[in-house]
Every structure is written in structure tokens, then in C-alpha cells.
C-alpha positions in Angstrom: 50.0 9.7 66.2 53.0 11.2 67.7 54.3 10.9 71.4 56.6 13.8 73.1 58.1 13.9 76.5 57.3 17.1 78.4 58.7 18.5 81.6 56.3 21.2 83.0 57.1 24.2 85.4 54.0 25.3 86.8 53.2 28.8 88.2 55.1 30.7 85.6 54.6 34.3 84.6 53.9 33.2 81.1 53.3 29.9 79.4 56.2 29.2 76.9 58.4 26.5 75.4 61.8 26.9 77.1 63.7 24.3 74.9 64.7 20.7 75.7 66.3 18.7 78.7 67.5 15.5 76.7 64.6 14.1 74.7 61.9 16.1 76.7 60.5 19.5 75.9 60.6 22.0 79.0 57.4 24.2 79.0 56.4 26.7 81.5 52.7 27.0 82.3 50.9 29.9 84.0 48.6 27.3 85.8 49.2 25.9 89.3 50.0 22.1 89.6 46.8 21.4 91.7 43.5 19.7 90.7 44.6 18.9 87.1 44.9 22.7 86.1 48.5 22.3 84.7 47.4 19.4 82.7 44.5 21.3 81.3 46.8 24.2 80.6 49.3 22.0 79.0 46.7 20.6 76.6 45.3 23.9 75.9 48.8 25.5 75.2 49.9 22.7 72.9 46.5 23.0 71.1 47.0 26.6 70.5 50.8 26.6 69.6 50.3 23.5 67.3 47.1 24.8 65.9 45.2 21.6 66.5 42.1 20.7 68.5 42.5 20.0 72.2 40.7 16.6 71.7 43.7 15.5 69.7 46.1 15.7 72.7 46.2 13.2 75.6 48.5 12.9 78.4 49.1 9.2 78.6 51.8 9.2 81.5 52.4 11.5 84.3 49.1 13.0 85.3 50.5 13.7 88.8 54.0 14.6 87.7 56.0 17.3 86.1 57.4 14.6 83.7 54.6 13.8 81.1 54.3 11.6 77.8 51.9 13.4 75.7 50.2 11.7 72.6 49.3 14.0 69.9 47.1 13.1 66.8 46.7 14.8 63.3 50.2 16.1 63.2 53.6 14.5 62.6 56.4 14.4 65.1 58.6 16.3 62.6 55.8 19.1 62.4 55.7 19.1 66.2 59.6 19.4 66.7 59.8 22.2 64.1 56.9 24.3 65.8 58.3 23.6 69.3 61.8 24.6 68.3 
């Protein structure tokens, strides 16, 4: 199991990885930050980009914040870093 820090920017024109802010990955999401839509969009986006099932991705901290800790199963931290870079 791997954990990554993520800073999301909701309401973007496209969903994409921007880069890093310190140790956190900065990710733009098309979804608004209301009613958990951005959280769902983050899980779906990471699932697609990492080519793993959405059930392998869990937000463990920051459900109502732009700063989140995400736990990801079935892929190593090295693989995640390589794909997001």
C-alpha cells in the first residue's frame, strides 16, 4: 500500500496533474468541490491514469479539504511517482 499527498484544484477546464508542491502532487479536476464530487473525480482520475481499479484508491484524510492524503493499493510508490511525473 502506498500513500501520496495531493492538493486539488476543482472547477478546472481539464483534469490533469500539474506537478509538485513540496511533497504533494498538485492535480486539477473538472469537478466542483461540492457534495463530494471532487473526491469522486480524484479517485476516478487516479484510477484511469494509474490503470488500477477505483476500489484500490481511498482518501484517508482531507475529505473536505483541498489537501488530501490518498492511499493506493496494488501499485508501488515508485510506479505512482513515475506515472504522475
